[in-house]
C-alpha positions as CSV (number, residue, x, y, z in Angstrom):
1,M,-5.3,-12.9,-19.9
2,Q,-2.3,-15.0,-19.1
3,V,-1.4,-16.3,-15.7
4,I,2.4,-16.6,-15.3
5,H,4.1,-18.3,-12.3
6,E,7.8,-18.4,-13.4
7,I,10.2,-15.5,-13.3
8,A,11.8,-16.4,-16.6
9,A,8.5,-16.6,-18.4
10,M,7.5,-13.2,-17.0
11,Q,10.8,-11.6,-18.0
12,A,10.4,-13.1,-21.5
13,W,6.9,-11.6,-21.8
14,S,8.1,-8.2,-20.7
15,L,11.0,-8.3,-23.2
16,Q,8.5,-9.0,-26.0
17,A,6.2,-6.2,-24.9
18,A,9.2,-3.8,-25.0
19,R,10.1,-5.0,-28.5
20,E,6.6,-4.3,-29.6
21,G,6.8,-0.8,-28.2
22,R,4.2,-1.4,-25.5
23,A,4.8,0.4,-22.2
24,V,3.8,-1.8,-19.2
25,G,1.7,-0.6,-16.4
26,F,2.2,-2.6,-13.2
27,V,0.1,-3.1,-10.1
28,P,1.8,-5.1,-7.3
29,T,-0.7,-6.7,-4.9
30,M,-0.9,-9.5,-2.4
31,G,-4.2,-10.7,-3.8
32,A,-7.6,-10.8,-2.0
33,L,-8.5,-8.1,-4.4
34,H,-11.3,-5.5,-3.9
35,A,-12.5,-2.4,-5.6
36,G,-9.5,-0.4,-4.4
37,H,-7.2,-2.7,-6.3
38,I,-9.4,-2.5,-9.4
39,S,-9.2,1.3,-9.3
40,L,-5.4,1.0,-9.4
41,V,-5.6,-1.4,-12.4
42,R,-7.7,1.2,-14.2
43,L,-5.1,3.9,-13.5
44,A,-2.4,1.6,-15.0
45,K,-4.5,0.8,-18.0
46,A,-5.0,4.5,-18.7
47,R,-1.3,5.2,-18.7
48,A,0.2,2.2,-20.5
49,Q,-0.4,-0.1,-23.4
50,A,-0.2,-3.3,-21.4
51,V,-1.1,-4.1,-17.7
52,V,0.5,-6.6,-15.4
53,V,-0.8,-7.4,-11.9
54,S,1.3,-9.4,-9.5
55,I,-0.3,-11.5,-6.8
56,F,2.2,-12.5,-4.3
57,V,1.9,-12.8,-0.5
58,N,5.4,-11.6,0.4
59,P,6.8,-13.5,3.5
60,L,9.6,-10.9,4.0
61,Q,7.2,-8.2,5.0
62,F,5.4,-10.1,7.8
63,G,6.8,-10.3,11.3
64,P,7.0,-13.6,13.2
65,T,3.7,-12.9,15.1
66,E,1.8,-11.5,12.1
67,D,-0.8,-13.0,9.8
68,Y,1.3,-14.5,6.9
69,S,-0.1,-18.0,7.2
70,R,-3.7,-16.9,7.4
71,Y,-3.5,-14.0,4.9
72,P,-6.2,-14.8,2.3
73,R,-5.0,-16.5,-0.9
74,T,-7.7,-16.2,-3.5
75,L,-6.0,-16.5,-6.9
76,A,-8.9,-17.9,-8.8
77,S,-11.4,-15.3,-7.7
78,D,-8.8,-12.6,-8.1
79,C,-8.3,-13.6,-11.8
80,R,-12.0,-13.5,-12.3
81,L,-12.1,-9.9,-11.1
82,L,-9.1,-8.9,-13.3
83,E,-10.0,-10.4,-16.6
84,P,-12.9,-8.0,-17.4
85,E,-10.5,-5.1,-16.7
86,G,-8.4,-6.0,-19.7
87,V,-5.3,-7.1,-17.7
88,D,-2.8,-8.7,-19.9
89,V,-0.9,-10.8,-17.3
90,V,-1.3,-11.9,-13.8
91,F,2.1,-12.7,-12.3
92,A,1.7,-15.2,-9.4
93,P,5.0,-16.6,-8.4
94,S,5.6,-18.9,-5.4
95,A,7.7,-17.9,-2.4
96,E,10.3,-20.4,-3.5
97,E,10.4,-18.9,-7.0
98,M,10.9,-15.4,-5.6
99,Y,13.3,-16.3,-2.8
100,P,15.7,-19.2,-3.6
101,T,17.2,-20.7,-0.5
102,D,20.6,-19.1,-1.3
103,A,19.3,-15.6,-1.8
104,V,21.0,-13.1,0.5
105,T,20.4,-9.6,-1.1
106,V,17.9,-7.2,0.5
107,V,16.9,-3.6,-0.3
108,E,16.4,-1.2,2.5
109,V,15.6,2.5,2.4
110,A,17.5,3.7,5.5
111,G,15.7,6.0,7.9
112,L,12.3,6.0,6.1
113,S,11.9,2.3,6.7
114,E,11.9,2.9,10.5
115,R,9.1,5.4,10.5
116,L,5.3,5.0,11.0
117,D,4.5,1.3,10.2
118,G,8.2,0.6,10.1
119,Q,8.5,1.6,13.8
120,S,5.8,-0.7,15.0
121,R,6.6,-3.5,12.4
122,P,10.4,-3.8,12.4
123,G,11.7,-5.1,9.1
124,H,8.4,-4.6,7.3
125,F,9.6,-2.0,4.8
126,R,12.8,-3.9,4.1
127,G,10.6,-6.7,3.0
128,V,8.4,-4.4,0.9
129,S,11.3,-2.6,-0.8
130,T,13.1,-5.9,-1.5
131,V,10.1,-7.6,-3.1
132,V,9.1,-4.5,-5.1
133,A,12.7,-4.0,-6.4
134,K,12.6,-7.6,-7.5
135,L,9.2,-7.2,-9.2
136,F,10.4,-4.1,-11.0
137,G,13.4,-6.0,-12.3
138,I,11.2,-8.9,-13.4
139,V,8.3,-7.0,-14.9
140,Q,10.2,-3.9,-16.2
141,P,7.3,-1.5,-16.0
142,R,7.2,2.1,-17.2
143,V,4.4,2.9,-14.8
144,A,3.8,1.4,-11.3
145,V,0.6,2.1,-9.4
146,F,0.2,2.0,-5.7
147,G,-2.6,3.1,-3.3
148,Q,-2.6,6.1,-1.1
149,K,-3.9,4.0,1.8
150,D,-0.4,2.7,2.2
151,A,1.1,6.2,2.4
152,A,4.2,5.2,4.3
153,Q,4.9,2.5,1.8
154,V,4.5,5.0,-1.0
155,A,7.1,7.3,0.6
156,V,9.6,4.4,1.0
157,L,9.1,3.3,-2.6
158,R,9.3,6.8,-4.0
159,R,12.7,7.2,-2.3
160,M,13.9,3.8,-3.6
161,V,12.9,4.6,-7.2
162,R,14.7,8.0,-6.9
163,D,17.8,6.7,-5.2
164,L,18.2,3.7,-7.6
165,N,17.4,5.8,-10.7
166,L,14.7,3.3,-11.7
167,P,13.3,4.3,-15.1
168,L,9.6,4.3,-14.2
169,E,6.8,6.6,-13.0
170,L,5.3,5.8,-9.7
171,V,1.6,6.7,-9.7
172,V,-0.5,6.9,-6.5
173,G,-4.3,6.2,-6.6
174,P,-6.7,7.7,-4.0
175,I,-8.1,5.7,-1.1
176,V,-11.3,3.9,-2.1
177,R,-13.8,3.5,0.7
178,E,-17.0,1.7,1.6
179,A,-20.2,3.8,1.6
180,D,-19.8,4.4,5.4
181,G,-16.2,5.6,5.0
182,L,-14.1,2.5,6.0
183,A,-11.0,2.3,3.8
184,L,-11.1,-0.8,1.7
185,S,-8.5,-3.4,2.8
186,S,-8.0,-7.1,2.3
187,R,-7.8,-7.3,6.1
188,N,-11.3,-6.0,6.6
189,A,-12.4,-9.6,6.0
190,Y,-10.9,-10.5,9.4
191,L,-13.2,-8.1,11.3
192,S,-16.2,-9.4,13.2
193,P,-19.4,-7.4,12.7
194,D,-18.7,-5.5,16.0
195,E,-15.1,-4.8,15.0
196,R,-16.3,-3.6,11.6
197,K,-18.4,-0.9,13.3
198,Q,-15.6,0.0,15.7
199,A,-13.2,0.5,12.8
200,L,-15.2,3.4,11.5
201,V,-13.7,5.5,14.2
202,L,-10.6,5.9,12.0
203,H,-12.5,7.6,9.3
204,R,-14.4,9.8,11.9
205,A,-11.1,10.9,13.4
206,L,-9.7,11.9,10.0
207,G,-12.9,13.6,9.1
208,Q,-12.7,15.8,12.2
209,V,-9.1,16.6,11.4
210,A,-10.1,17.6,7.9
211,E,-12.8,19.9,9.3
212,A,-10.5,21.5,11.7
213,A,-7.9,22.1,9.0
214,A,-10.5,23.6,6.7
215,K,-11.4,26.0,9.5
216,G,-7.8,27.2,9.7
217,E,-6.1,24.9,12.3
218,R,-2.5,24.5,11.3
219,S,-0.9,23.1,14.5
220,A,0.1,19.5,13.9
221,Q,0.1,18.9,17.6
222,A,-3.5,20.1,17.9
223,L,-4.7,18.1,14.9
224,Q,-2.9,15.0,16.2
225,A,-4.5,15.5,19.6
226,L,-7.9,15.8,18.0
227,A,-7.6,12.6,16.1
228,E,-6.4,10.8,19.2
229,Q,-9.3,12.1,21.2
230,V,-11.8,10.8,18.7
231,I,-10.2,7.4,18.5
232,A,-10.1,7.2,22.3
233,T,-14.0,7.4,22.3
234,E,-14.0,3.9,20.8
235,P,-13.2,1.3,23.5
236,G,-12.6,-1.4,20.9
237,A,-9.8,0.6,19.2
238,K,-6.2,0.0,20.4
239,L,-4.2,2.8,18.9
240,D,-0.8,1.9,17.3
241,Y,0.1,5.3,16.1
242,C,-1.3,8.7,15.2
243,A,1.1,11.1,13.5
244,V,1.2,14.3,11.5
245,V,4.2,14.1,9.2
246,D,5.8,15.2,6.0
247,P,4.4,12.9,3.3
248,E,7.9,12.4,1.7
249,T,10.2,12.1,4.7
250,L,7.6,10.8,7.2
251,L,9.2,13.1,9.8
252,P,6.9,15.0,12.2
253,V,5.9,18.5,11.2
254,A,5.0,21.4,13.5
255,D,2.8,23.2,11.1
256,T,0.7,21.8,8.3
257,A,0.7,24.9,6.0
258,G,3.3,23.3,3.8
259,G,1.2,20.1,3.5
260,A,1.1,17.1,5.7
261,L,0.1,13.5,6.0
262,V,-2.2,12.6,8.9
263,A,-1.6,8.9,9.4
264,V,-3.3,6.5,11.9
265,A,-3.1,2.8,12.7
266,A,-5.1,0.8,15.2
267,Y,-6.0,-2.7,16.2
268,F,-9.6,-3.9,16.3
269,G,-9.5,-7.3,17.9
270,N,-6.4,-8.9,16.3
271,T,-6.7,-6.9,13.1
272,R,-4.5,-4.0,12.4
273,L,-5.9,-1.3,10.1
274,I,-4.4,1.9,8.7
275,D,-5.9,5.0,7.2
276,N,-4.7,8.5,6.4
277,L,-5.5,12.0,5.2
278,L,-3.4,14.3,3.0
279,L,-3.6,18.0,3.9
280,D,-2.7,20.1,0.8
281,R,0.0,22.7,0.8
282,E,-1.4,26.2,1.1
C-alpha cells in the first residue's frame, strides 16, 4: 500500500491505473477511521480493480466555531487499518497542497447546500462539494463510495455528479452501528460516558419512527413529531433539526408513501451527531 501526499504523484498513479485498464474505486474520508469506513472500502473493492482512500481534514467544511483544530488526525493508525483491506493507495495531502494561497474557485450546489446540515452550518456543503470535486479530478475514480449516515451530503454530491456530468458511479453504503445502535462516527470519540448514553436517543427516536411507519403511519408531520417527542425525553440532547424530507431534494414532504428520509441532528455536550432513516417507497 502506497501513501501519497502530493497531487501530481496521485494523478500520475491514477493515469497509470487507467492505462492498465484498472477501474479505481474511491473512498473519501477525513481519517479517524472506524468500521463504518472499512465497510465503504469493502464496497469499493467489490466494484473496482484498485482502491484509493483519501485522508484529508478539509478546512473548507468547518465553520469558524467548529472543531477543525481538534478533529482527530490519526494517519498512522488509519493506514494500519487500511492495509489488510487491500487498499492500493492512501492519498493524504496537506491543506496547503489542496488549497494554494491563490486558489479562488469553489463548487456549490445551489439550493441543496442550504438544507438540513447546510442550514445550521452555513458554507459547510460548499466546502464539501469543492473538496470532493477536487478529489474526483485528482483520483479519477470510476466508483466513489459514501456512507448513508451523511445523507444530506450524499444528496448534494449526487446532484453535483449529475449536473457536472462526471463519469463515475456514486455508491452509498448503509449506516454501520455499535451493538447498542449508536451510528459510528469519528466524533463519537469526543463523547463523555454520560453523553455516549444520551446519544442513544437518536437511534431510539428513529426506531420508533420506523415502527410507526411499519404500522401504516404516512404523515410526515406525525412522524416528525414522534421523533421530536422521543428526543425531548433526553435532557442531555439539544436538538439541531428533525426533518422528514425527499432524499434527493432534501425538501419537506407531507406524505411518506413515495419514500422519505427522516434526518436528525443534535448536540450532546459540545458534540454534534447526525443520524437518519430511509423509508422505502410503497
